[in-house]
C-alpha positions in Angstrom: 0.0 0.0 0.1 1.3 3.4 -0.9 1.3 5.7 2.1 1.2 9.0 0.1 -2.3 9.7 1.4 -1.4 9.0 5.1 0.8 12.0 5.6 1.6 13.9 2.4 3.0 16.8 4.5 5.9 14.8 5.7 6.9 12.0 3.3 6.0 9.8 0.2 6.6 6.1 -0.1 7.0 4.5 -3.5 6.8 0.8 -4.1 6.3 -0.2 -0.5 5.5 -3.8 -1.6 8.6 -4.3 -3.8 10.5 -7.3 -2.7 14.1 -6.2 -2.6 16.0 -6.2 0.6 17.2 -2.8 -0.2 15.5 0.3 1.1 16.2 3.5 -0.7 15.9 6.8 1.1 16.1 10.5 0.3 16.1 12.7 3.5 16.5 15.9 1.4 14.2 15.3 -1.5 12.4 18.7 -1.8 12.6 22.3 -1.0 8.8 22.6 -0.1 8.0 24.8 2.8 4.5 23.9 4.2 2.0 26.8 4.3 1.7 26.6 8.2 5.4 27.6 8.4 5.2 31.4 8.0 2.9 31.2 5.0 5.3 28.9 3.2 8.1 31.4 3.4 11.4 31.1 5.2 12.4 34.7 4.4 15.1 33.9 1.9 15.3 34.6 -1.9 13.8 32.2 -4.3 17.2 31.7 -5.9 18.5 30.4 -2.4 15.5 28.1 -2.1 16.6 26.5 -5.4 20.1 25.9 -4.1 21.6 22.9 -2.3 21.0 24.6 1.1 17.3 24.0 0.8 17.3 20.3 -0.6 19.5 17.9 -2.3 19.3 18.9 -6.0 18.5 15.9 -8.2 18.5 13.4 -5.4 14.8 12.7 -5.5 14.8 11.7 -9.1 17.9 9.6 -8.6 16.4 7.9 -5.6 13.2 7.0 -7.4 15.0 5.6 -10.5 17.4 3.7 -8.3 14.7 2.1 -6.4 13.0 1.1 -9.5 16.2 -0.5 -10.9 16.6 -2.5 -7.6 12.9 -3.3 -7.4 13.1 -1.6 -3.8 10.8 0.5 -1.8 11.7 4.2 -1.5 10.9 6.8 1.1 11.3 10.6 0.3 10.9 13.5 2.7 8.4 16.1 1.6 9.8 19.2 3.4 12.8 21.4 3.0 15.9 20.6 5.1 15.7 24.3 6.1 12.3 23.8 7.7 13.7 20.8 9.8 16.6 18.6 8.9 15.4 14.9 9.1 19.0 13.8 8.9 19.9 15.2 12.2 19.3 13.9 15.7 16.6 15.7 17.6 19.0 17.3 19.9 21.4 18.4 17.1 21.9 22.2 17.2 21.7 22.2 13.3 18.3 20.6 13.2 16.8 24.1 12.5 19.6 25.9 10.4 19.8 29.6 11.1 22.8 30.1 8.7 23.8 27.8 5.8 26.4 28.4 3.2 26.4 32.2 3.7 22.7 32.6 3.7 20.8 33.7 7.0 17.4 31.9 7.4 15.2 34.7 9.0 12.2 32.5 9.9 14.4 30.1 11.6 16.2 32.8 13.6 13.0 33.7 15.2 11.8 30.1 15.8 11.1 29.3 19.4 10.9 25.9 21.2 7.3 25.6 20.5 7.8 26.1 16.8 10.7 23.6 16.8 8.3 21.0 18.7 5.5 21.7 16.1 7.8 20.9 13.2 9.1 17.8 14.9 5.6 16.5 15.4 4.1 17.3 12.0 7.3 16.6 9.8 10.2 15.1 11.4 8.6 12.4 13.5 6.1 11.2 11.0 8.8 10.7 8.4 10.9 8.8 10.8 8.0 6.7 12.0 7.4 5.7 8.3 11.1 5.2 7.7 11.3 2.8 10.8 8.2 0.7 9.5 9.8 0.3 6.1 13.2 -0.6 7.6 11.6 -3.3 9.6 9.4 -4.6 6.9 12.2 -7.0 5.5 14.1 -9.3 7.7 17.3 -8.7 6.0 17.0 -5.0 5.2 19.9 -3.0 3.8 19.7 0.8 3.5 20.8 3.0 0.7 20.5 6.6 1.5 20.7 8.9 -1.5 22.0 12.6 -1.3 23.6 15.0 -3.6 26.4 17.6 -3.1 27.2 21.0 -4.6 30.3 21.2 -6.7 31.6 24.0 -4.6 30.7 25.7 -1.4 31.1 29.5 -1.2 34.7 30.5 -0.7 35.8 26.9 -0.9 37.9 25.1 -3.4 36.1 22.9 -6.1 35.1 19.4 -5.1 36.8 16.8 -7.4 34.5 13.9 -6.9 31.8 12.5 -9.1 30.4 10.5 -6.3 31.0 10.1 -2.6 30.4 6.9 -0.4 29.7 7.6 3.2 29.6 5.2 6.1 30.3 5.0 9.7 33.3 3.6 11.5 30.9 1.5 13.4 29.9 -0.5 10.3 32.3 -0.9 7.4 30.8 -3.8 5.8 29.4 -2.0 2.7 31.0 1.4 2.6 34.7 0.6 1.9 33.7 -2.2 -0.7 31.4 0.3 -2.5 34.2 2.8 -2.7 36.5 0.3 -4.3 33.7 -0.8 -6.7 33.0 2.8 -7.7 36.7 3.5 -8.3 36.9 0.2 -10.4 34.2 1.8 -12.6 36.5 4.7 -13.1 34.5 7.2 -11.1 36.4 9.7 -9.0 35.0 8.5 -5.7 35.2 10.0 -2.2 35.8 7.8 0.7 33.8 9.5 3.4 34.0 12.7 1.2 32.8 15.4 0.8 31.3 14.6 4.3 32.0 12.4 7.3 29.8 9.3 7.1 29.1 9.2 10.9 26.8 11.6 12.7 25.3 10.7 16.0 21.4 10.6 15.7 21.2 10.8 11.9 19.0 8.7 9.8 21.5 6.1 9.1 22.5 6.0 12.8 18.9 5.6 13.8 17.6 3.2 11.3 20.7 1.4 10.2 23.5 1.3 12.9 21.1 0.9 15.8 19.6 -2.2 14.3 22.7 -3.8 12.6 21.3 -3.3 9.2 23.9 -3.1 6.3 23.9 0.5 5.1 25.8 3.2 3.1 25.1 6.7 1.9 25.7 7.7 -1.7 26.4 11.4 -2.5 26.3 12.3 -6.2 27.6 15.7 -7.4 24.4 17.5 -8.2 25.4 19.0 -11.5 25.5 15.5 -12.8 21.9 14.6 -11.8 20.1 18.0 -12.1 18.3 16.7 -15.3 16.3 13.4 -15.5 18.6 12.0 -18.1 21.5 12.2 -15.6 19.4 10.7 -12.8 18.5 7.7 -15.0 22.2 7.3 -16.1 23.4 7.2 -12.5 20.6 4.9 -11.3 21.5 2.5 -14.2 25.2 2.7 -13.2 24.8 2.4 -9.5 22.2 -0.3 -9.3 24.3 -3.2 -10.5 27.3 -2.1 -8.4 25.1 -2.0 -5.2 23.7 -5.5 -6.0 27.2 -6.9 -6.6 28.8 -5.4 -3.5 26.0 -6.6 -1.3 26.3 -10.1 -2.8 30.1 -10.3 -2.9 30.3 -9.4 0.8 27.9 -12.2 1.8 25.5 -9.8 3.5 
């Protein structure tokens, strides 16, 4: 059963009954700001809402296409990371970002504890409740989180990677083999780059590490997947590599 109608303000699930042990997730799928959050306006320019600070550009399309290739269910958030970031623990100080990559978020600067709790109850917690149900729906679940990264942060050097594979030091069953497999494909691949793969309380920590589920996080450079053609290309390339790495490591 598709849960789109259950809480369309927080998440969408696609292919809930697909048989694969993989679960594909996309924490930062959209830049949508619900109307009940300051009339749908965080107080920043439309151009900034179209940037990586508001969502992972191209990641939703890639996640959906990758899930189709893997015959796996997918869950995608339906609120901007600037409203509340589902890939942070509830006690993380960056849960409601007030400044991101040089842009001040006025609506968040004035958000009090009651507003934070409202966003947790209406968006963050429903998303993670659905994520938990999907994670537990297969006895041998493996999680592939899909994200994208900007080629360059303001004032920083260009990032050379096409793709990054992120993983925690607490579970290296899939991450390092996936790094090697991607490099064997000829892709410039970051090993826990451009970000660290371990963050206490993040989605993988909560739904993967805490339950012993094999997991990894894939970051694709967003200029490569901005258009549907790039999303399909990377889904077609990544799916067989994911399947092979999972099988070759006996997981």
